[in-house]
C-alpha positions as MATLAB code, in Angstrom:
seq = 'XXXXXXXXXXXXXXXXXXXXXXXXXXXXXXXXXXXXXXXXXXXXXXXXXXXX';
ca = [
       3.641   -9.584   -0.174;
       0.055   -8.479    0.147;
      -0.890   -5.045   -1.085;
      -1.794   -3.821    2.397;
       1.654   -4.770    3.681;
       3.306   -3.001    0.746;
       1.236    0.108    1.439;
       2.327    0.056    5.081;
       5.986   -0.046    4.030;
       5.401    2.835    1.620;
       3.615    4.903    4.271;
       6.507    4.398    6.698;
       8.994    5.415    3.997;
       7.081    8.603    3.189;
       6.736    9.525    6.864;
      10.478    9.106    7.373;
      11.239   11.298    4.350;
       8.705   13.928    5.375;
      10.329   14.301    8.773;
      13.800   14.668    7.219;
      12.968   16.764    4.141;
      10.392   19.588    4.284;
      10.111   19.417    0.494;
       8.441   16.003    0.708;
       4.741   16.548    1.314;
       3.298   13.094    0.704;
       2.760   10.478   -1.978;
      -0.029    8.896   -3.965;
      -0.889    5.378   -5.014;
      -2.049    4.515   -8.485;
      -2.717    1.551  -10.697;
      -4.227   -1.823   -9.930;
      -2.936   -1.842   -6.350;
      -5.554    0.736   -5.354;
      -8.507   -1.526   -6.161;
      -6.715   -4.655   -4.986;
      -6.010   -3.229   -1.539;
      -9.670   -2.305   -1.074;
     -10.740   -5.747   -2.265;
      -8.394   -7.494    0.180;
      -9.440   -5.197    3.051;
     -13.058   -6.157    2.419;
     -12.266   -9.861    2.770;
     -11.308  -10.756   -0.785;
      -9.178  -13.806   -1.297;
      -5.736  -13.726   -2.826;
      -5.767  -16.062   -5.838;
      -1.941  -16.279   -5.812;
      -2.057  -18.261   -2.581;
      -4.647  -20.734   -3.766;
      -7.388  -19.565   -1.433;
      -9.892  -18.341   -3.916;
];
């Protein structure tokens, strides 16, 4: 799974929880996925798939 796809799943999950639980106000991303998602969004190649 690409980082962008994983982020989309996480965003959907948080939105669902926010609508059901007023105590949930959001989430944050941390670690290497932050830089990797930006890199992929800017046209970087994913080395795991042999394209770069």
